[in-house]
PDB file of N, CA, C and O in Angstrom:
ATOM      1  N   MET A   1      -0.374  57.375 191.746  1.00  0.00           N
ATOM      2  CA  MET A   1       0.224  56.708 190.598  1.00  0.00           C
ATOM      3  C   MET A   1       1.032  57.717 189.786  1.00  0.00           C
ATOM      4  O   MET A   1       0.573  58.831 189.535  1.00  0.00           O
ATOM      5  N   ILE A   2       2.212  57.327 189.386  1.00  0.00           N
ATOM      6  CA  ILE A   2       3.085  58.195 188.602  1.00  0.00           C
ATOM      7  C   ILE A   2       2.855  57.901 187.126  1.00  0.00           C
ATOM      8  O   ILE A   2       3.048  56.774 186.670  1.00  0.00           O
ATOM      9  N   VAL A   3       2.441  58.926 186.383  1.00  0.00           N
ATOM     10  CA  VAL A   3       2.182  58.738 184.955  1.00  0.00           C
ATOM     11  C   VAL A   3       3.485  58.927 184.172  1.00  0.00           C
ATOM     12  O   VAL A   3       4.366  59.663 184.616  1.00  0.00           O
ATOM     13  N   PRO A   4       3.618  58.281 183.029  1.00  0.00           N
ATOM     14  CA  PRO A   4       4.815  58.451 182.200  1.00  0.00           C
ATOM     15  C   PRO A   4       4.940  59.902 181.712  1.00  0.00           C
ATOM     16  O   PRO A   4       3.940  60.588 181.502  1.00  0.00           O
ATOM     17  N   ILE A   5       6.164  60.342 181.540  1.00  0.00           N
ATOM     18  CA  ILE A   5       6.461  61.705 181.105  1.00  0.00           C
ATOM     19  C   ILE A   5       7.363  61.611 179.879  1.00  0.00           C
ATOM     20  O   ILE A   5       8.379  60.917 179.900  1.00  0.00           O
ATOM     21  N   PHE A   6       6.989  62.309 178.815  1.00  0.00           N
ATOM     22  CA  PHE A   6       7.716  62.240 177.550  1.00  0.00           C
ATOM     23  C   PHE A   6       8.178  63.634 177.123  1.00  0.00           C
ATOM     24  O   PHE A   6       7.532  64.638 177.423  1.00  0.00           O
ATOM     25  N   ILE A   7       9.309  63.672 176.415  1.00  0.00           N
ATOM     26  CA  ILE A   7       9.761  64.919 175.793  1.00  0.00           C
ATOM     27  C   ILE A   7      10.388  64.565 174.445  1.00  0.00           C
ATOM     28  O   ILE A   7      11.048  63.537 174.294  1.00  0.00           O
ATOM     29  N   LYS A   8      10.165  65.436 173.488  1.00  0.00           N
ATOM     30  CA  LYS A   8      10.672  65.199 172.131  1.00  0.00           C
ATOM     31  C   LYS A   8      12.067  65.787 171.966  1.00  0.00           C
ATOM     32  O   LYS A   8      12.327  66.580 171.061  1.00  0.00           O
ATOM     33  N   GLN A   9      12.951  65.378 172.860  1.00  0.00           N
ATOM     34  CA  GLN A   9      14.373  65.688 172.734  1.00  0.00           C
ATOM     35  C   GLN A   9      15.150  64.704 173.588  1.00  0.00           C
ATOM     36  O   GLN A   9      14.603  64.086 174.501  1.00  0.00           O
ATOM     37  N   ASN A  10      16.419  64.568 173.282  1.00  0.00           N
ATOM     38  CA  ASN A  10      17.277  63.632 173.984  1.00  0.00           C
ATOM     39  C   ASN A  10      18.703  64.144 173.867  1.00  0.00           C
ATOM     40  O   ASN A  10      19.385  63.893 172.873  1.00  0.00           O
ATOM     41  N   THR A  11      19.146  64.859 174.882  1.00  0.00           N
ATOM     42  CA  THR A  11      20.498  65.418 174.873  1.00  0.00           C
ATOM     43  C   THR A  11      21.282  64.866 176.059  1.00  0.00           C
ATOM     44  O   THR A  11      20.704  64.397 177.039  1.00  0.00           O
ATOM     45  N   LEU A  12      22.596  64.928 175.953  1.00  0.00           N
ATOM     46  CA  LEU A  12      23.454  64.508 177.046  1.00  0.00           C
ATOM     47  C   LEU A  12      23.151  65.316 178.304  1.00  0.00           C
ATOM     48  O   LEU A  12      23.121  64.763 179.403  1.00  0.00           O
ATOM     49  N   GLU A  13      22.927  66.612 178.152  1.00  0.00           N
ATOM     50  CA  GLU A  13      22.642  67.473 179.300  1.00  0.00           C
ATOM     51  C   GLU A  13      21.347  67.066 179.990  1.00  0.00           C
ATOM     52  O   GLU A  13      21.276  67.043 181.219  1.00  0.00           O
ATOM     53  N   LEU A  14      20.338  66.750 179.215  1.00  0.00           N
ATOM     54  CA  LEU A  14      19.057  66.345 179.786  1.00  0.00           C
ATOM     55  C   LEU A  14      19.185  64.987 180.487  1.00  0.00           C
ATOM     56  O   LEU A  14      18.632  64.792 181.569  1.00  0.00           O
ATOM     57  N   ARG A  15      19.902  64.065 179.880  1.00  0.00           N
ATOM     58  CA  ARG A  15      20.127  62.774 180.533  1.00  0.00           C
ATOM     59  C   ARG A  15      20.925  62.935 181.813  1.00  0.00           C
ATOM     60  O   ARG A  15      20.694  62.210 182.781  1.00  0.00           O
ATOM     61  N   GLN A  16      21.863  63.878 181.833  1.00  0.00           N
ATOM     62  CA  GLN A  16      22.647  64.131 183.043  1.00  0.00           C
ATOM     63  C   GLN A  16      21.750  64.677 184.157  1.00  0.00           C
ATOM     64  O   GLN A  16      21.906  64.304 185.320  1.00  0.00           O
ATOM     65  N   LYS A  17      20.822  65.550 183.806  1.00  0.00           N
ATOM     66  CA  LYS A  17      19.878  66.081 184.807  1.00  0.00           C
ATOM     67  C   LYS A  17      19.031  64.960 185.401  1.00  0.00           C
ATOM     68  O   LYS A  17      18.756  64.952 186.601  1.00  0.00           O
ATOM     69  N   LEU A  18      18.619  64.015 184.558  1.00  0.00           N
ATOM     70  CA  LEU A  18      17.843  62.876 185.055  1.00  0.00           C
ATOM     71  C   LEU A  18      18.697  62.015 185.985  1.00  0.00           C
ATOM     72  O   LEU A  18      18.223  61.563 187.027  1.00  0.00           O
ATOM     73  N   SER A  19      19.946  61.789 185.610  1.00  0.00           N
ATOM     74  CA  SER A  19      20.859  61.024 186.464  1.00  0.00           C
ATOM     75  C   SER A  19      21.097  61.736 187.784  1.00  0.00           C
ATOM     76  O   SER A  19      21.166  61.093 188.832  1.00  0.00           O
ATOM     77  N   ASP A  20      21.225  63.054 187.746  1.00  0.00           N
ATOM     78  CA  ASP A  20      21.427  63.836 188.968  1.00  0.00           C
ATOM     79  C   ASP A  20      20.253  63.705 189.929  1.00  0.00           C
ATOM     80  O   ASP A  20      20.423  63.825 191.142  1.00  0.00           O
ATOM     81  N   LEU A  21      19.060  63.458 189.387  1.00  0.00           N
ATOM     82  CA  LEU A  21      17.874  63.243 190.227  1.00  0.00           C
ATOM     83  C   LEU A  21      17.804  61.805 190.749  1.00  0.00           C
ATOM     84  O   LEU A  21      16.922  61.472 191.541  1.00  0.00           O
ATOM     85  N   GLY A  22      18.728  60.962 190.307  1.00  0.00           N
ATOM     86  CA  GLY A  22      18.770  59.585 190.779  1.00  0.00           C
ATOM     87  C   GLY A  22      18.134  58.575 189.848  1.00  0.00           C
ATOM     88  O   GLY A  22      18.018  57.402 190.204  1.00  0.00           O
ATOM     89  N   LEU A  23      17.717  59.000 188.660  1.00  0.00           N
ATOM     90  CA  LEU A  23      17.124  58.079 187.700  1.00  0.00           C
ATOM     91  C   LEU A  23      18.215  57.361 186.928  1.00  0.00           C
ATOM     92  O   LEU A  23      19.265  57.932 186.631  1.00  0.00           O
ATOM     93  N   SER A  24      17.954  56.109 186.611  1.00  0.00           N
ATOM     94  CA  SER A  24      18.897  55.351 185.794  1.00  0.00           C
ATOM     95  C   SER A  24      18.266  55.078 184.435  1.00  0.00           C
ATOM     96  O   SER A  24      17.046  55.107 184.270  1.00  0.00           O
ATOM     97  N   CYS A  25      19.128  54.815 183.482  1.00  0.00           N
ATOM     98  CA  CYS A  25      18.673  54.521 182.128  1.00  0.00           C
ATOM     99  C   CYS A  25      18.291  53.049 182.064  1.00  0.00           C
ATOM    100  O   CYS A  25      19.131  52.182 182.305  1.00  0.00           O
ATOM    101  N   ASN A  26      17.046  52.757 181.744  1.00  0.00           N
ATOM    102  CA  ASN A  26      16.564  51.391 181.715  1.00  0.00           C
ATOM    103  C   ASN A  26      17.245  50.599 180.599  1.00  0.00           C
ATOM    104  O   ASN A  26      17.173  50.975 179.429  1.00  0.00           O
ATOM    105  N   ASN A  27      17.894  49.520 180.963  1.00  0.00           N
ATOM    106  CA  ASN A  27      18.578  48.640 180.008  1.00  0.00           C
ATOM    107  C   ASN A  27      19.610  49.358 179.147  1.00  0.00           C
ATOM    108  O   ASN A  27      19.969  48.857 178.081  1.00  0.00           O
ATOM    109  N   GLY A  28      20.092  50.510 179.579  1.00  0.00           N
ATOM    110  CA  GLY A  28      21.101  51.239 178.827  1.00  0.00           C
ATOM    111  C   GLY A  28      20.615  51.829 177.524  1.00  0.00           C
ATOM    112  O   GLY A  28      21.427  52.239 176.695  1.00  0.00           O
ATOM    113  N   LYS A  29      19.302  51.884 177.321  1.00  0.00           N
ATOM    114  CA  LYS A  29      18.746  52.372 176.052  1.00  0.00           C
ATOM    115  C   LYS A  29      18.574  53.895 176.098  1.00  0.00           C
ATOM    116  O   LYS A  29      17.520  54.396 176.489  1.00  0.00           O
ATOM    117  N   TRP A  30      19.608  54.612 175.700  1.00  0.00           N
ATOM    118  CA  TRP A  30      19.523  56.070 175.690  1.00  0.00           C
ATOM    119  C   TRP A  30      19.488  56.623 174.264  1.00  0.00           C
ATOM    120  O   TRP A  30      19.356  57.832 174.071  1.00  0.00           O
ATOM    121  N   MET A  31      19.603  55.751 173.275  1.00  0.00           N
ATOM    122  CA  MET A  31      19.570  56.196 171.885  1.00  0.00           C
ATOM    123  C   MET A  31      18.131  56.473 171.460  1.00  0.00           C
ATOM    124  O   MET A  31      17.198  55.886 172.006  1.00  0.00           O
ATOM    125  N   GLY A  32      17.955  57.338 170.516  1.00  0.00           N
ATOM    126  CA  GLY A  32      16.625  57.714 170.061  1.00  0.00           C
ATOM    127  C   GLY A  32      16.433  59.196 170.275  1.00  0.00           C
ATOM    128  O   GLY A  32      17.123  59.801 171.096  1.00  0.00           O
ATOM    129  N   GLN A  33      15.514  59.781 169.554  1.00  0.00           N
ATOM    130  CA  GLN A  33      15.375  61.233 169.600  1.00  0.00           C
ATOM    131  C   GLN A  33      14.494  61.744 170.737  1.00  0.00           C
ATOM    132  O   GLN A  33      14.452  62.950 170.981  1.00  0.00           O
ATOM    133  N   TYR A  34      13.785  60.849 171.442  1.00  0.00           N
ATOM    134  CA  TYR A  34      12.900  61.272 172.530  1.00  0.00           C
ATOM    135  C   TYR A  34      13.281  60.583 173.827  1.00  0.00           C
ATOM    136  O   TYR A  34      13.920  59.532 173.822  1.00  0.00           O
ATOM    137  N   LEU A  35      12.881  61.188 174.940  1.00  0.00           N
ATOM    138  CA  LEU A  35      13.086  60.586 176.251  1.00  0.00           C
ATOM    139  C   LEU A  35      11.743  60.308 176.904  1.00  0.00           C
ATOM    140  O   LEU A  35      10.787  61.065 176.740  1.00  0.00           O
ATOM    141  N   ALA A  36      11.687  59.221 177.638  1.00  0.00           N
ATOM    142  CA  ALA A  36      10.500  58.873 178.407  1.00  0.00           C
ATOM    143  C   ALA A  36      10.939  58.528 179.824  1.00  0.00           C
ATOM    144  O   ALA A  36      11.910  57.797 180.021  1.00  0.00           O
ATOM    145  N   VAL A  37      10.222  59.056 180.806  1.00  0.00           N
ATOM    146  CA  VAL A  37      10.449  58.724 182.208  1.00  0.00           C
ATOM    147  C   VAL A  37       9.206  57.998 182.685  1.00  0.00           C
ATOM    148  O   VAL A  37       8.086  58.462 182.474  1.00  0.00           O
ATOM    149  N   PHE A  38       9.407  56.862 183.326  1.00  0.00           N
ATOM    150  CA  PHE A  38       8.260  56.079 183.772  1.00  0.00           C
ATOM    151  C   PHE A  38       8.643  55.243 184.984  1.00  0.00           C
ATOM    152  O   PHE A  38       9.821  55.017 185.264  1.00  0.00           O
ATOM    153  N   TYR A  39       7.614  54.789 185.696  1.00  0.00           N
ATOM    154  CA  TYR A  39       7.810  53.915 186.846  1.00  0.00           C
ATOM    155  C   TYR A  39       7.892  52.481 186.352  1.00  0.00           C
ATOM    156  O   TYR A  39       6.967  51.994 185.702  1.00  0.00           O
ATOM    157  N   LEU A  40       8.973  51.813 186.649  1.00  0.00           N
ATOM    158  CA  LEU A  40       9.172  50.432 186.232  1.00  0.00           C
ATOM    159  C   LEU A  40       8.910  49.526 187.428  1.00  0.00           C
ATOM    160  O   LEU A  40       9.712  49.453 188.358  1.00  0.00           O
ATOM    161  N   GLN A  41       7.794  48.852 187.386  1.00  0.00           N
ATOM    162  CA  GLN A  41       7.353  48.052 188.522  1.00  0.00           C
ATOM    163  C   GLN A  41       8.346  46.943 188.879  1.00  0.00           C
ATOM    164  O   GLN A  41       8.573  46.670 190.058  1.00  0.00           O
ATOM    165  N   GLU A  42       8.936  46.306 187.872  1.00  0.00           N
ATOM    166  CA  GLU A  42       9.884  45.218 188.144  1.00  0.00           C
ATOM    167  C   GLU A  42      11.079  45.680 188.974  1.00  0.00           C
ATOM    168  O   GLU A  42      11.622  44.919 189.774  1.00  0.00           O
ATOM    169  N   LYS A  43      11.479  46.932 188.774  1.00  0.00           N
ATOM    170  CA  LYS A  43      12.614  47.472 189.521  1.00  0.00           C
ATOM    171  C   LYS A  43      12.162  48.346 190.691  1.00  0.00           C
ATOM    172  O   LYS A  43      12.982  48.781 191.500  1.00  0.00           O
ATOM    173  N   ASP A  44      10.854  48.599 190.775  1.00  0.00           N
ATOM    174  CA  ASP A  44      10.264  49.422 191.829  1.00  0.00           C
ATOM    175  C   ASP A  44      10.926  50.797 191.911  1.00  0.00           C
ATOM    176  O   ASP A  44      11.259  51.282 192.992  1.00  0.00           O
ATOM    177  N   LYS A  45      11.109  51.416 190.729  1.00  0.00           N
ATOM    178  CA  LYS A  45      11.701  52.757 190.714  1.00  0.00           C
ATOM    179  C   LYS A  45      11.426  53.451 189.390  1.00  0.00           C
ATOM    180  O   LYS A  45      11.042  52.826 188.402  1.00  0.00           O
ATOM    181  N   LEU A  46      11.634  54.760 189.400  1.00  0.00           N
ATOM    182  CA  LEU A  46      11.546  55.553 188.177  1.00  0.00           C
ATOM    183  C   LEU A  46      12.801  55.334 187.351  1.00  0.00           C
ATOM    184  O   LEU A  46      13.905  55.276 187.893  1.00  0.00           O
ATOM    185  N   VAL A  47      12.636  55.216 186.054  1.00  0.00           N
ATOM    186  CA  VAL A  47      13.751  55.079 185.132  1.00  0.00           C
ATOM    187  C   VAL A  47      13.459  55.936 183.899  1.00  0.00           C
ATOM    188  O   VAL A  47      12.348  56.437 183.728  1.00  0.00           O
ATOM    189  N   TYR A  48      14.461  56.093 183.054  1.00  0.00           N
ATOM    190  CA  TYR A  48      14.233  56.775 181.780  1.00  0.00           C
ATOM    191  C   TYR A  48      14.782  55.929 180.652  1.00  0.00           C
ATOM    192  O   TYR A  48      15.621  55.052 180.858  1.00  0.00           O
ATOM    193  N   VAL A  49      14.295  56.210 179.461  1.00  0.00           N
ATOM    194  CA  VAL A  49      14.754  55.503 178.279  1.00  0.00           C
ATOM    195  C   VAL A  49      14.699  56.456 177.090  1.00  0.00           C
ATOM    196  O   VAL A  49      13.803  57.296 177.005  1.00  0.00           O
ATOM    197  N   GLY A  50      15.648  56.328 176.178  1.00  0.00           N
ATOM    198  CA  GLY A  50      15.611  57.059 174.923  1.00  0.00           C
ATOM    199  C   GLY A  50      14.879  56.209 173.908  1.00  0.00           C
ATOM    200  O   GLY A  50      14.988  54.983 173.918  1.00  0.00           O
ATOM    201  N   SER A  51      14.138  56.858 173.037  1.00  0.00           N
ATOM    202  CA  SER A  51      13.320  56.080 172.114  1.00  0.00           C
ATOM    203  C   SER A  51      13.041  56.854 170.839  1.00  0.00           C
ATOM    204  O   SER A  51      12.907  58.077 170.869  1.00  0.00           O
ATOM    205  N   PRO A  52      12.953  56.146 169.714  1.00  0.00           N
ATOM    206  CA  PRO A  52      12.465  56.807 168.497  1.00  0.00           C
ATOM    207  C   PRO A  52      10.953  57.014 168.608  1.00  0.00           C
ATOM    208  O   PRO A  52      10.293  56.351 169.408  1.00  0.00           O
ATOM    209  N   GLU A  53      10.417  57.914 167.822  1.00  0.00           N
ATOM    210  CA  GLU A  53       8.999  58.271 167.911  1.00  0.00           C
ATOM    211  C   GLU A  53       8.083  57.065 167.725  1.00  0.00           C
ATOM    212  O   GLU A  53       7.099  56.926 168.452  1.00  0.00           O
ATOM    213  N   TYR A  54       8.388  56.189 166.765  1.00  0.00           N
ATOM    214  CA  TYR A  54       7.481  55.062 166.518  1.00  0.00           C
ATOM    215  C   TYR A  54       7.382  54.132 167.721  1.00  0.00           C
ATOM    216  O   TYR A  54       6.327  53.541 167.950  1.00  0.00           O
ATOM    217  N   ASP A  55       8.463  53.987 168.501  1.00  0.00           N
ATOM    218  CA  ASP A  55       8.387  53.169 169.714  1.00  0.00           C
ATOM    219  C   ASP A  55       7.484  53.813 170.753  1.00  0.00           C
ATOM    220  O   ASP A  55       6.682  53.132 171.391  1.00  0.00           O
ATOM    221  N   LEU A  56       7.613  55.122 170.923  1.00  0.00           N
ATOM    222  CA  LEU A  56       6.783  55.811 171.909  1.00  0.00           C
ATOM    223  C   LEU A  56       5.312  55.725 171.546  1.00  0.00           C
ATOM    224  O   LEU A  56       4.471  55.477 172.409  1.00  0.00           O
ATOM    225  N   LYS A  57       5.000  55.928 170.283  1.00  0.00           N
ATOM    226  CA  LYS A  57       3.596  55.916 169.884  1.00  0.00           C
ATOM    227  C   LYS A  57       2.988  54.520 169.972  1.00  0.00           C
ATOM    228  O   LYS A  57       1.766  54.391 170.053  1.00  0.00           O
ATOM    229  N   ASN A  58       3.806  53.480 169.957  1.00  0.00           N
ATOM    230  CA  ASN A  58       3.309  52.125 170.140  1.00  0.00           C
ATOM    231  C   ASN A  58       3.226  51.731 171.611  1.00  0.00           C
ATOM    232  O   ASN A  58       2.672  50.684 171.946  1.00  0.00           O
ATOM    233  N   CYS A  59       3.769  52.558 172.478  1.00  0.00           N
ATOM    234  CA  CYS A  59       3.726  52.302 173.915  1.00  0.00           C
ATOM    235  C   CYS A  59       2.297  52.503 174.415  1.00  0.00           C
ATOM    236  O   CYS A  59       1.699  53.542 174.135  1.00  0.00           O
ATOM    237  N   PRO A  60       1.733  51.543 175.147  1.00  0.00           N
ATOM    238  CA  PRO A  60       0.344  51.681 175.590  1.00  0.00           C
ATOM    239  C   PRO A  60       0.104  52.873 176.511  1.00  0.00           C
ATOM    240  O   PRO A  60      -1.016  53.376 176.592  1.00  0.00           O
ATOM    241  N   ASP A  61       1.141  53.328 177.204  1.00  0.00           N
ATOM    242  CA  ASP A  61       0.965  54.447 178.133  1.00  0.00           C
ATOM    243  C   ASP A  61       1.182  55.808 177.482  1.00  0.00           C
ATOM    244  O   ASP A  61       1.003  56.835 178.137  1.00  0.00           O
ATOM    245  N   TYR A  62       1.564  55.839 176.207  1.00  0.00           N
ATOM    246  CA  TYR A  62       1.881  57.117 175.552  1.00  0.00           C
ATOM    247  C   TYR A  62       0.704  58.076 175.584  1.00  0.00           C
ATOM    248  O   TYR A  62       0.876  59.256 175.890  1.00  0.00           O
ATOM    249  N   SER A  63      -0.480  57.589 175.275  1.00  0.00           N
ATOM    250  CA  SER A  63      -1.651  58.477 175.239  1.00  0.00           C
ATOM    251  C   SER A  63      -2.109  58.880 176.630  1.00  0.00           C
ATOM    252  O   SER A  63      -2.874  59.834 176.771  1.00  0.00           O
ATOM    253  N   LYS A  64      -1.655  58.170 177.667  1.00  0.00           N
ATOM    254  CA  LYS A  64      -2.036  58.481 179.045  1.00  0.00           C
ATOM    255  C   LYS A  64      -0.980  59.320 179.751  1.00  0.00           C
ATOM    256  O   LYS A  64      -1.188  59.766 180.879  1.00  0.00           O
ATOM    257  N   GLY A  65       0.145  59.532 179.092  1.00  0.00           N
ATOM    258  CA  GLY A  65       1.262  60.223 179.718  1.00  0.00           C
ATOM    259  C   GLY A  65       1.225  61.724 179.507  1.00  0.00           C
ATOM    260  O   GLY A  65       0.317  62.263 178.873  1.00  0.00           O
ATOM    261  N   ILE A  66       2.220  62.373 180.045  1.00  0.00           N
ATOM    262  CA  ILE A  66       2.393  63.818 179.907  1.00  0.00           C
ATOM    263  C   ILE A  66       3.439  64.036 178.827  1.00  0.00           C
ATOM    264  O   ILE A  66       4.566  63.556 178.943  1.00  0.00           O
ATOM    265  N   ILE A  67       3.071  64.758 177.779  1.00  0.00           N
ATOM    266  CA  ILE A  67       3.993  65.039 176.683  1.00  0.00           C
ATOM    267  C   ILE A  67       4.423  66.496 176.799  1.00  0.00           C
ATOM    268  O   ILE A  67       3.617  67.407 176.610  1.00  0.00           O
ATOM    269  N   CYS A  68       5.677  66.706 177.105  1.00  0.00           N
ATOM    270  CA  CYS A  68       6.195  68.059 177.343  1.00  0.00           C
ATOM    271  C   CYS A  68       6.858  68.602 176.084  1.00  0.00           C
ATOM    272  O   CYS A  68       7.460  67.859 175.309  1.00  0.00           O
ATOM    273  N   THR A  69       6.736  69.898 175.899  1.00  0.00           N
ATOM    274  CA  THR A  69       7.374  70.547 174.756  1.00  0.00           C
ATOM    275  C   THR A  69       8.585  71.372 175.167  1.00  0.00           C
ATOM    276  O   THR A  69       9.359  71.805 174.313  1.00  0.00           O
ATOM    277  N   SER A  70       8.758  71.594 176.476  1.00  0.00           N
ATOM    278  CA  SER A  70       9.933  72.348 176.922  1.00  0.00           C
ATOM    279  C   SER A  70      10.693  71.549 177.975  1.00  0.00           C
ATOM    280  O   SER A  70      10.107  70.800 178.757  1.00  0.00           O
ATOM    281  N   GLU A  71      11.996  71.727 177.972  1.00  0.00           N
ATOM    282  CA  GLU A  71      12.847  71.027 178.924  1.00  0.00           C
ATOM    283  C   GLU A  71      12.512  71.418 180.361  1.00  0.00           C
ATOM    284  O   GLU A  71      12.502  70.567 181.251  1.00  0.00           O
ATOM    285  N   ASP A  72      12.239  72.696 180.590  1.00  0.00           N
ATOM    286  CA  ASP A  72      11.908  73.153 181.945  1.00  0.00           C
ATOM    287  C   ASP A  72      10.657  72.468 182.471  1.00  0.00           C
ATOM    288  O   ASP A  72      10.621  72.028 183.620  1.00  0.00           O
ATOM    289  N   ARG A  73       9.638  72.380 181.638  1.00  0.00           N
ATOM    290  CA  ARG A  73       8.379  71.735 182.044  1.00  0.00           C
ATOM    291  C   ARG A  73       8.598  70.242 182.279  1.00  0.00           C
ATOM    292  O   ARG A  73       8.069  69.674 183.234  1.00  0.00           O
ATOM    293  N   PHE A  74       9.381  69.613 181.403  1.00  0.00           N
ATOM    294  CA  PHE A  74       9.710  68.200 181.552  1.00  0.00           C
ATOM    295  C   PHE A  74      10.393  67.953 182.897  1.00  0.00           C
ATOM    296  O   PHE A  74      10.003  67.053 183.641  1.00  0.00           O
ATOM    297  N   MET A  75      11.402  68.746 183.202  1.00  0.00           N
ATOM    298  CA  MET A  75      12.141  68.568 184.449  1.00  0.00           C
ATOM    299  C   MET A  75      11.255  68.863 185.662  1.00  0.00           C
ATOM    300  O   MET A  75      11.426  68.245 186.714  1.00  0.00           O
ATOM    301  N   GLU A  76      10.320  69.788 185.530  1.00  0.00           N
ATOM    302  CA  GLU A  76       9.384  70.074 186.625  1.00  0.00           C
ATOM    303  C   GLU A  76       8.531  68.835 186.920  1.00  0.00           C
ATOM    304  O   GLU A  76       8.382  68.446 188.078  1.00  0.00           O
ATOM    305  N   PHE A  77       7.973  68.219 185.876  1.00  0.00           N
ATOM    306  CA  PHE A  77       7.166  67.016 186.061  1.00  0.00           C
ATOM    307  C   PHE A  77       8.007  65.858 186.605  1.00  0.00           C
ATOM    308  O   PHE A  77       7.556  65.120 187.482  1.00  0.00           O
ATOM    309  N   VAL A  78       9.223  65.701 186.087  1.00  0.00           N
ATOM    310  CA  VAL A  78      10.086  64.615 186.548  1.00  0.00           C
ATOM    311  C   VAL A  78      10.455  64.820 188.016  1.00  0.00           C
ATOM    312  O   VAL A  78      10.421  63.869 188.797  1.00  0.00           O
ATOM    313  N   THR A  79      10.802  66.029 188.394  1.00  0.00           N
ATOM    314  CA  THR A  79      11.141  66.324 189.789  1.00  0.00           C
ATOM    315  C   THR A  79       9.962  66.015 190.699  1.00  0.00           C
ATOM    316  O   THR A  79      10.140  65.436 191.771  1.00  0.00           O
ATOM    317  N   ASN A  80       8.761  66.397 190.281  1.00  0.00           N
ATOM    318  CA  ASN A  80       7.567  66.083 191.073  1.00  0.00           C
ATOM    319  C   ASN A  80       7.367  64.576 191.193  1.00  0.00           C
ATOM    320  O   ASN A  80       7.006  64.083 192.261  1.00  0.00           O
ATOM    321  N   ALA A  81       7.597  63.842 190.112  1.00  0.00           N
ATOM    322  CA  ALA A  81       7.455  62.384 190.141  1.00  0.00           C
ATOM    323  C   ALA A  81       8.483  61.749 191.076  1.00  0.00           C
ATOM    324  O   ALA A  81       8.162  60.817 191.814  1.00  0.00           O
ATOM    325  N   VAL A  82       9.718  62.252 191.045  1.00  0.00           N
ATOM    326  CA  VAL A  82      10.770  61.744 191.929  1.00  0.00           C
ATOM    327  C   VAL A  82      10.374  61.999 193.388  1.00  0.00           C
ATOM    328  O   VAL A  82      10.518  61.118 194.236  1.00  0.00           O
ATOM    329  N   ASN A  83       9.880  63.196 193.674  1.00  0.00           N
ATOM    330  CA  ASN A  83       9.457  63.512 195.038  1.00  0.00           C
ATOM    331  C   ASN A  83       8.289  62.640 195.470  1.00  0.00           C
ATOM    332  O   ASN A  83       8.248  62.184 196.613  1.00  0.00           O
ATOM    333  N   GLU A  84       7.344  62.404 194.577  1.00  0.00           N
ATOM    334  CA  GLU A  84       6.201  61.539 194.885  1.00  0.00           C
ATOM    335  C   GLU A  84       6.672  60.114 195.168  1.00  0.00           C
ATOM    336  O   GLU A  84       6.192  59.469 196.100  1.00  0.00           O
ATOM    337  N   GLU A  85       7.607  59.631 194.365  1.00  0.00           N
ATOM    338  CA  GLU A  85       8.142  58.284 194.587  1.00  0.00           C
ATOM    339  C   GLU A  85       8.822  58.188 195.937  1.00  0.00           C
ATOM    340  O   GLU A  85       8.634  57.206 196.655  1.00  0.00           O
ATOM    341  N   ARG A  86       9.606  59.188 196.292  1.00  0.00           N
ATOM    342  CA  ARG A  86      10.309  59.181 197.587  1.00  0.00           C
ATOM    343  C   ARG A  86       9.317  59.219 198.746  1.00  0.00           C
ATOM    344  O   ARG A  86       9.520  58.540 199.752  1.00  0.00           O
ATOM    345  N   GLU A  87       8.264  59.993 198.621  1.00  0.00           N
ATOM    346  CA  GLU A  87       7.254  60.091 199.678  1.00  0.00           C
ATOM    347  C   GLU A  87       6.535  58.760 199.884  1.00  0.00           C
ATOM    348  O   GLU A  87       6.245  58.382 201.019  1.00  0.00           O
ATOM    349  N   THR A  88       6.249  58.054 198.805  1.00  0.00           N
ATOM    350  CA  THR A  88       5.520  56.782 198.951  1.00  0.00           C
ATOM    351  C   THR A  88       6.407  55.691 199.546  1.00  0.00           C
ATOM    352  O   THR A  88       5.902  54.727 200.121  1.00  0.00           O
ATOM    353  N   LYS A  89       7.711  55.836 199.414  1.00  0.00           N
ATOM    354  CA  LYS A  89       8.622  54.824 199.976  1.00  0.00           C
ATOM    355  C   LYS A  89       9.054  55.163 201.397  1.00  0.00           C
ATOM    356  O   LYS A  89       9.638  54.328 202.088  1.00  0.00           O
ATOM    357  N   ALA A  90       8.767  56.384 201.832  1.00  0.00           N
ATOM    358  CA  ALA A  90       9.194  56.804 203.184  1.00  0.00           C
ATOM    359  C   ALA A  90       8.303  56.231 204.260  1.00  0.00           C
ATOM    360  O   ALA A  90       8.523  56.485 205.444  1.00  0.00           O
TER     361      ALA A  90
END
């Protein structure tokens, strides 16, 4: 199971790195100061979304997810999640 991954930043460069890994922005919602990467069952794929803090803290998976403080660590977890997703679909 892929757990949600959160980071308290949201930059164009970081969103580009997520896109380069093949992730799409869920419903085009990239605004907000934080980013969340999660598995969206309806689309059967990993996606990301930008969100303000209050939305993330109201998300039921927030307390079960990985909260990263550095971009490098965030990208490491996201890359691992992408690889795990690809392995399960192979």
